[in-house]
C-alpha positions as CSV (number, residue, x, y, z in Angstrom):
1,M,151.2,174.6,242.9
2,N,151.0,175.8,239.3
3,K,152.5,179.2,240.3
4,R,155.4,177.5,242.0
5,L,156.2,175.4,239.0
6,F,155.9,178.5,236.7
7,F,158.2,180.4,239.0
8,F,160.8,177.6,239.2
9,A,160.7,177.1,235.4
10,S,161.2,180.9,235.0
11,L,164.2,180.8,237.3
12,V,165.8,177.9,235.4
13,I,165.3,179.6,232.0
14,I,166.8,182.8,233.3
15,A,169.7,180.9,234.7
16,I,170.3,179.1,231.4
17,I,170.1,182.4,229.5
18,A,172.6,184.0,231.9
19,M,175.0,181.1,231.7
20,T,174.8,181.1,227.9
21,Y,175.5,184.8,227.8
22,Q,178.6,184.3,230.0
23,V,179.9,181.5,227.8
24,F,179.6,183.3,224.5
25,F,179.8,187.1,225.4
26,G,181.2,187.3,229.0
27,K,184.5,188.3,230.3
28,N,186.0,184.8,229.8
29,S,184.1,183.8,226.7
30,L,185.2,181.0,224.4
31,S,186.5,183.4,221.7
32,Q,188.7,185.2,224.3
33,Q,190.0,181.9,225.5
34,R,190.9,180.8,222.0
35,H,192.6,184.2,221.4
36,A,194.6,183.8,224.7
37,A,195.6,180.2,223.7
38,H,196.8,181.5,220.3
39,E,198.9,184.2,222.0
40,I,200.3,181.7,224.4
41,A,201.4,179.5,221.5
42,V,203.0,182.5,219.8
43,Y,204.9,183.4,222.9
44,Q,206.0,179.8,223.5
45,A,207.4,179.7,220.0
46,K,209.3,182.9,220.6
47,I,210.6,181.5,223.9
48,D,211.8,178.3,222.2
49,S,213.6,180.3,219.5
50,L,215.3,182.5,222.1
51,E,216.3,179.5,224.1
52,K,218.0,178.0,221.0
53,Q,219.8,181.3,220.4
54,I,221.0,181.3,224.1
55,E,222.2,177.7,223.7
56,M,224.1,178.6,220.5
57,R,225.7,181.6,222.1
58,N,226.7,179.7,225.2
59,L,228.3,177.1,222.9
60,Q,230.2,179.9,221.1
61,I,231.3,181.3,224.4
62,E,232.7,178.0,225.5
63,R,234.5,177.5,222.2
64,L,236.0,181.0,222.5
65,K,237.2,180.2,226.0
66,S,238.8,176.8,225.2
67,D,239.4,176.4,221.4
68,S,242.4,178.5,220.2
69,L,241.9,177.4,216.6
70,Y,238.4,178.8,216.7
71,K,239.7,182.1,218.1
72,A,242.3,182.3,215.4
73,E,239.7,181.6,212.7
74,I,237.4,184.3,213.9
75,L,240.3,186.8,214.2
76,R,241.3,186.1,210.7
77,T,237.9,186.0,209.0
78,R,236.0,188.7,210.9
79,Y,238.7,191.1,211.8
80,G,241.3,190.5,209.1
81,M,244.1,190.0,211.6
82,S,247.2,187.8,211.1
83,Q,250.0,186.4,213.3
84,K,253.4,187.9,213.7
85,D,255.8,187.3,210.7
86,E,252.9,185.9,208.6
87,K,252.4,186.9,205.0
88,V,248.9,187.7,204.0
89,F,247.6,187.4,200.4
90,Q,244.4,189.0,199.4
91,M,242.7,187.6,196.4
92,V,241.0,190.2,194.1
93,K,238.5,189.3,191.6
């Protein structure tokens, strides 16, 4: 009976040591899970930022499709264009 108890206690101790090793040093250890969670948070922040950019660009596309004053403003400011028979004055500092 004493040998059986010793054998069972040995198996339990070995199992506890093996599980402890897996938790702290194994393939899916706690530190690796923390690192993966941090990477997921970083990627999620990038995704949110890119979704905002997509939303802003879609809004700009819709404005370019429908708002003629917005188109005229962009043509004047970005490309320096003017309408026919329009005098353009350039201010020099």
